[in-house]
N, C-alpha and C positions, 0 to 999 in steps of 0.2 A: 334685736339686740339690745341690752340692757346699758343704762348709763356706765354702769362700773365697766362692763365688758367693753365699750367704746374707749373708754378711758385706758383701760390696760392695753386694749390694741394702740392706741397712740403713743403711750408708753414704752410698748416692745418696740414699734417704728422708730421711733425717735434714735432708743439705744443702738439701733442697727446702724441708723445714719451715722451716728456719733462714732460708733466703732468702726467704720469703713472709712471714715475720715481720716486722712495720713497726715504725717507732720510733715511739715513744708521743709524740703530738702536745702541743705546749706549751698549758697554760691560756691563756687569755686574760690573765689577769695575769703569767703569766710571760714572754707575748709581750710585752707592755707595760717590762716590767723590761727584759727583754733591748734592747728598742729604745731607753728612756732611755740605758742604759749603754753603748749603740753608737753613738746618732747624733752627729753634731758639734753642740755647742752654739751656739746662736742668742746674738747679743751682751745680749739680756734675759734669758737663762736659768743654771742654776746646779746642779751634782749635790751634793745633801746628805741625810745618814741621820742624823745627830746633831741639828742645830738650825742657827736662825737668829739673828742680832744685826741689830739696827737700831740705826744711829748717826745722830744729828742734829748738825749742824755748824752753828755760827751763834752770835753775838756774844748771851750771856746778859743783857747790860746791858739788850738790845731788846728780849726776850720772855722769857718761859717757857714752852715747848714741851713737851706730854706727847704721846705716841702711845697708842691704842688700835687693836687687833687685833679683826674682827669676820668670824663665819664669812658668808659670802653665798650663800643658797641659792636667790635670785632673787624669792621674795616676803618671806623674813622674814629677820634678820640675828640672832644670836649672839654674843655676848660669848666669846673667845678670852684667858684670863688670861696675859699677857706679865710677866717678871721685869726690874725695874726695875733695873739694875746700876749705874745714875748718874742720880739724877734731873735729867729733860728733857734728858737726852743718850744714855744706852744703856739699850736695852731687849733682850731675848732671849726665844726660847720652843725647847723640844726639841720635835724632831720628831714624837714620838707624841703630843703634844698637839694634833696638826693632822690632821684626817681625809684620807686619800688621796683623791685625785680630787675635789677639793673648790675652791672658790673663797673668797677671804678680802679684807677689805680695811682698809687699815692709814689710819689716820686720825690727823689733825693736831688738837691740841683746846689752843687758843690760851689759857692760863690769865691771862696777862698781855702787854700789849704796849704799849710806851712809845715805841716809834720805828718809822716804817716800815722794812721791811728784806726780808730772805730768809734762807734756809736750806737747807742741802745735806741728804738721807737717802741713807745707805750701806747697803747690805743683805751683809753679810757671812755665808757659811757656818760652824760650827763645826769642820770637819774639810776635809781638802783630798782629796776624791774624784774622782779623775780628771782633777787640775788645775781643780777648782773655782775660780771666779772671783767678782769683787764686782758688785753693781749700784746704780749712783747717779743719783740724780734732783738736779739743781743748780740752784739759782736760783728756788726755789718764794716768791713774794712775798707777804708781809703787809703790812698796815698797821694802824694804831691802831685802826681800826674792826673788826678782827678779833677784838679781846680778848673773851672770854667766847664766842665760836663754835667750830666745828668745821669743819674741811673733809678730804674723801677724797682721798687722797697716792699713795696705791699701790696697786694691783690685784696680787692674788698667785692663781696656779693652782699649786697642789701635785698632782703625779702621784704615783708613787710613790717616786723619788727624784729627780725633776727638779723644779724651779720655776721658771715663767717670771713675770715682772714686766712691769707697763706701770704709766704714769703716768695719773693721771686730767690732764685738760686743763681 
């Protein structure tokens, strides 16, 4: 066999080995992340990597409403610490404080209620990751009988980078 034939044989064998080598498969986590970043967001979803802000909008002369966040595991719930940026109005949490692929519940705590009224709650991401948007629930009513009680107002599912929100009825 000539030197040229040997070289051609090596090139052919090398080409076969290279063509048979498969691309590495994505891990389930990588697949989920790719899916979250490329899917069209529904109206109740936002993409966020840094954190969330919860803003309450209501007349503070009518009530003082605080919010709490709990991890919901189906059987038991555990409190998650929110930062209070403005008492009874503006709360936040960094994404790292929330476990991936988990469910959470935002609860309204009616500290004082002097008049029947309603409030709105808006969730906004800290960053603009692929045109993140906000999610708002409007017209959550309360009465003076709610004073000293709590009510679940928002269900949150956190994926890796995507949050899905739904209101409690």
